[in-house]
N, C-alpha and C positions, 0 to 999 in steps of 0.2 A: 504494500500500500504506500502511496506517496504522502508527503507532508505538504498540505496546501500552503503553509506559510513559506515554503521554500520554492514555490513556483513563480516564474516570471511571466506576467501577462504579456501577450504579444498582440500588437495592434497594427493594422495595415497603415502604411504611410499615407496613402492617398485620401483616406477618409477617417482614420482613427478607430475603425471598427475592431472590436476585440475578436480575434480569430482563434484563440486557444492559449495554451500555456507551455512554457519551456521548463523542464526540470533537468537537473544534472545528477547523475548517479554513477556509481562504479559497478561495472559488470565484468566478470572474468578478469578482474585486476586492472581494468582500463576505464578511464572516464568516458561516459557517453552522455549525449544530450537527447532527452526524450521529448518528442513533440506530443503534446496532450490536447485532447479535444476540450471544448468549453466545459464539459462536465468533469474533466480530469482524467478520463480514460486514455490509456496509451494508444497512440496512433502508429508511431514509428520511432526507432532509435537511430541516432546519427553519431558520427565520430567527432563532429564539431558543432558549435553553436550556430554559425551562419547558415549551413545547409538546413538545419532544423527550423530556424526562423523563416527561411525562404519557403520551405515546405508548408509551414503553417499559413503564411501569407497567401500562398497560391492555392492550397488544397484544404486548409483547416475547416472553413465553413462549408464548401461543397461536399465534403465527406459526411457531414451531418445528414444530408439528404439521401445518402446511399442506403442500401439494405444492410441490416445488421443481424447478427445471431445472438440469442440469449439462451443460456443453459441455467436452469434453476439449481442444478447440482451436477456432480460428475457422472451420475447415472442417467440423467434425463436427456431426452433428445433436444437438439437445438431447435429453437423456435424463431421463425422469421420475424424480425422486429424492425419497426420504423420509429425514428426519434421524432417526438412531437415538440418538446421543449427541453433545452439544456441550460444548466447553470452549474457552477462549480460545486461538486459534491452531490449532485442529483440530476436525474434525467427522467422526463416523462416519456413513456414509450407506448406504442400500440403494437400488439402482437398480431401478425398477419394482416390481411387486407380488409377485414370486416371492421367497419367504424363503430360497432357496438361498444358503448362505454365499459362493458364488462371485460373488454380486451385491452383496456388502458391501465397502466400501472406506473407508479413512481419508483425508480430504482435508486437506492442510496447505499453507502457503505460497501460492504463486501460484494453486494449484488452488481455493482458497477464493474468489478473485475471479471464478471462472467458475461459481459457484453463485448462482442468483437465484430469487426467489419466482416461483411459477407464476402467470401472469396469466390469469384465466378469461375 
Protein backbone atom coordinates (compact mmCIF):
# COMPACT_ATOMS: atom_id res chain seq x y z
CA UNK A 1 0.00 0.00 0.00
CA UNK A 2 1.20 3.53 -0.71
CA UNK A 3 1.43 6.43 1.72
CA UNK A 4 -0.75 9.26 0.30
CA UNK A 5 1.36 11.84 2.18
CA UNK A 6 4.35 10.89 0.00
CA UNK A 7 2.61 11.24 -3.35
CA UNK A 8 3.38 14.15 -5.64
CA UNK A 9 0.30 15.52 -7.43
CA UNK A 10 0.84 15.84 -11.19
CA UNK A 11 -0.92 18.58 -13.14
CA UNK A 12 -0.99 19.16 -16.90
CA UNK A 13 1.00 22.23 -17.89
CA UNK A 14 -1.56 23.56 -20.37
CA UNK A 15 -4.58 23.70 -18.03
CA UNK A 16 -3.47 22.72 -14.52
CA UNK A 17 -5.76 19.66 -14.47
CA UNK A 18 -4.80 17.02 -11.89
CA UNK A 19 -3.91 13.88 -13.89
CA UNK A 20 -2.60 11.56 -11.18
CA UNK A 21 0.18 11.17 -8.67
CA UNK A 22 3.84 10.21 -8.66
CA UNK A 23 5.33 8.04 -5.96
CA UNK A 24 8.91 6.93 -5.43
CA UNK A 25 9.67 3.45 -4.13
CA UNK A 26 12.50 0.94 -4.01
CA UNK A 27 11.86 -2.32 -5.83
CA UNK A 28 14.41 -5.07 -6.34
CA UNK A 29 17.01 -2.80 -4.76
CA UNK A 30 16.50 0.07 -7.21
CA UNK A 31 14.51 3.30 -7.01
CA UNK A 32 11.47 3.48 -9.28
CA UNK A 33 8.85 6.12 -9.95
CA UNK A 34 5.26 4.90 -9.85
CA UNK A 35 2.62 6.63 -11.97
CA UNK A 36 -0.61 6.44 -9.96
CA UNK A 37 -4.19 7.14 -11.02
CA UNK A 38 -6.34 9.81 -9.38
CA UNK A 39 -7.51 7.25 -6.82
CA UNK A 40 -3.91 6.20 -6.03
CA UNK A 41 -3.88 2.88 -7.88
CA UNK A 42 -0.66 1.93 -9.62
CA UNK A 43 -0.66 2.41 -13.39
CA UNK A 44 2.96 1.83 -14.38
CA UNK A 45 6.49 1.88 -12.91
CA UNK A 46 9.35 3.87 -14.49
CA UNK A 47 13.08 4.17 -13.93
CA UNK A 48 12.92 7.96 -13.79
CA UNK A 49 10.64 10.77 -12.70
CA UNK A 50 10.35 12.51 -16.09
CA UNK A 51 9.03 9.51 -18.07
CA UNK A 52 6.52 8.81 -15.26
CA UNK A 53 5.37 12.44 -15.25
CA UNK A 54 5.08 12.52 -19.05
CA UNK A 55 3.06 9.27 -18.99
CA UNK A 56 0.61 10.74 -16.47
CA UNK A 57 0.20 13.97 -18.40
CA UNK A 58 -0.48 12.08 -21.64
CA UNK A 59 -2.35 8.99 -20.42
CA UNK A 60 -3.37 9.49 -16.76
CA UNK A 61 -6.91 10.76 -17.36
CA UNK A 62 -7.70 8.76 -20.55
CA UNK A 63 -6.88 5.52 -18.73
CA UNK A 64 -9.70 6.21 -16.28
CA UNK A 65 -12.18 5.76 -19.15
CA UNK A 66 -10.78 2.33 -20.08
CA UNK A 67 -12.16 -1.04 -18.97
CA UNK A 68 -10.81 -2.28 -15.63
CA UNK A 69 -10.95 -5.61 -13.78
CA UNK A 70 -11.85 -6.10 -10.14
CA UNK A 71 -11.34 -9.25 -8.05
CA UNK A 72 -13.05 -9.32 -4.66
CA UNK A 73 -10.44 -11.85 -3.47
CA UNK A 74 -7.83 -14.26 -4.82
CA UNK A 75 -10.40 -16.99 -5.48
CA UNK A 76 -13.04 -14.90 -7.23
CA UNK A 77 -13.37 -14.31 -10.94
CA UNK A 78 -12.43 -10.89 -12.28
CA UNK A 79 -15.39 -8.61 -12.94
CA UNK A 80 -15.47 -6.13 -15.79
CA UNK A 81 -15.44 -2.72 -14.13
CA UNK A 82 -15.88 0.89 -15.25
CA UNK A 83 -14.74 3.84 -13.16
CA UNK A 84 -17.47 6.38 -12.44
CA UNK A 85 -15.69 8.79 -10.11
CA UNK A 86 -12.14 8.83 -8.77
CA UNK A 87 -10.49 10.67 -5.91
CA UNK A 88 -7.40 9.88 -3.88
CA UNK A 89 -8.15 6.88 -1.69
CA UNK A 90 -11.50 5.95 -3.24
CA UNK A 91 -13.13 5.18 -6.56
CA UNK A 92 -16.77 4.69 -7.46
CA UNK A 93 -17.16 1.84 -9.94
CA UNK A 94 -19.88 0.17 -11.98
CA UNK A 95 -19.58 -3.57 -12.51
CA UNK A 96 -20.40 -4.58 -16.07
CA UNK A 97 -22.53 -2.69 -18.56
CA UNK A 98 -25.81 -2.70 -16.60
CA UNK A 99 -26.51 0.81 -15.18
CA UNK A 100 -28.58 -0.66 -12.31
CA UNK A 101 -27.53 1.09 -9.04
CA UNK A 102 -27.06 -2.37 -7.50
CA UNK A 103 -23.98 -2.71 -9.75
CA UNK A 104 -22.31 0.42 -8.33
CA UNK A 105 -19.87 0.37 -5.41
CA UNK A 106 -17.25 2.56 -3.78
CA UNK A 107 -13.85 0.88 -3.41
CA UNK A 108 -11.45 2.03 -0.68
CA UNK A 109 -8.41 0.72 1.13
CA UNK A 110 -7.23 -2.76 0.20
CA UNK A 111 -10.00 -3.09 -2.40
CA UNK A 112 -8.21 -0.49 -4.54
CA UNK A 113 -5.24 -2.84 -4.91
CA UNK A 114 -7.57 -5.45 -6.45
CA UNK A 115 -8.52 -3.09 -9.29
CA UNK A 116 -6.40 -3.33 -12.44
CA UNK A 117 -6.50 -2.14 -16.02
CA UNK A 118 -8.14 -4.47 -18.52
CA UNK A 119 -5.49 -6.11 -20.68
CA UNK A 120 -6.83 -6.66 -24.20
